[in-house]
C-alpha positions in Angstrom: 0.0 0.0 0.0 1.3 3.4 -0.9 1.9 6.0 1.8 -0.4 9.0 1.5 2.0 11.8 2.4 -0.6 14.5 1.8 -3.0 12.9 4.4 -0.1 12.5 6.8 0.9 16.2 6.4 -2.6 17.4 7.0 -3.0 15.2 10.1 0.2 16.7 11.4 -1.2 20.2 10.9 1.2 21.0 8.0 0.5 23.0 4.9 0.1 21.2 1.6 0.2 22.6 -1.9 -1.7 21.5 -5.0 -3.6 22.4 -8.1 -7.2 22.2 -9.3 -7.2 20.8 -12.8 -10.5 20.9 -14.8 -9.2 20.5 -18.3 -7.5 17.5 -20.1 -3.9 18.5 -19.5 -1.8 15.5 -18.6 1.4 17.6 -19.1 0.2 20.0 -16.4 -0.4 17.2 -14.0 3.1 15.9 -14.6 4.4 19.5 -14.1 2.6 19.8 -10.8 4.5 16.7 -9.6 7.8 17.9 -11.0 7.6 21.2 -9.1 6.8 19.5 -5.9 3.0 19.9 -5.4 1.5 17.5 -2.8 -1.7 16.7 -4.7 -3.8 17.5 -7.7 -7.5 17.9 -7.6 -9.1 16.6 -10.8 -12.4 18.5 -11.2 -14.7 16.6 -13.5 -17.7 18.6 -12.4 -17.0 22.1 -13.5 -14.7 21.5 -16.5 -15.0 19.6 -19.7 -13.4 16.3 -18.5 -14.7 13.1 -20.0 -14.2 9.7 -18.3 -11.2 8.9 -20.7 -9.7 12.2 -19.8 -9.8 11.5 -16.1 -8.1 8.1 -16.7 -5.3 9.8 -18.7 -4.8 12.5 -16.0 -4.6 9.9 -13.2 -2.0 8.0 -15.4 0.0 11.2 -15.7 0.0 11.6 -12.0 1.3 8.1 -11.6 4.5 9.1 -13.5 5.4 11.5 -10.7 6.3 9.9 -7.3 5.1 12.9 -5.3 1.6 12.6 -6.8 1.2 8.8 -7.1 -0.9 8.3 -3.9 -2.3 11.8 -3.9 -4.8 11.7 -6.8 -8.0 10.2 -5.4 -11.7 9.8 -6.0 -12.5 11.1 -2.5 -11.3 13.1 0.5 -8.9 14.5 1.5 -7.1 14.7 -1.9 -10.0 15.3 -4.1 -11.2 14.4 -7.6 -14.8 15.7 -7.9 -16.7 13.4 -10.2 -19.7 14.4 -12.2 -21.2 10.9 -12.8 -20.9 7.2 -12.1 -19.1 6.6 -15.4 -16.4 9.2 -14.7 -16.0 7.8 -11.2 -15.6 4.3 -12.5 -13.0 5.4 -15.1 -11.1 7.4 -12.4 -10.9 4.5 -10.0 -10.0 2.1 -12.9 -7.3 4.5 -13.9 -5.7 4.4 -10.4 -7.5 7.1 -8.3 -7.8 6.1 -4.6 -10.0 6.9 -1.6 
């Protein structure tokens, strides 16, 4: 099981840094990991993300060690999901609770 460093930092009262991404931009997700963000928030509710986009964004996060366990389909590292199909694709793509 992967260590959720964002959750641990929050439990310790530390500050975490991240980004809200609502567009299909895997390169941006990778960049967030490269510059040291603790999490990415994949917003499928307010943007134009499709189920396949969410899967690709989760895959992009998996390429960055800092983000691997930090992209989730629930709290505290958030990926807001607009429907059951998007939720299923996100979890199948690697998002975690």
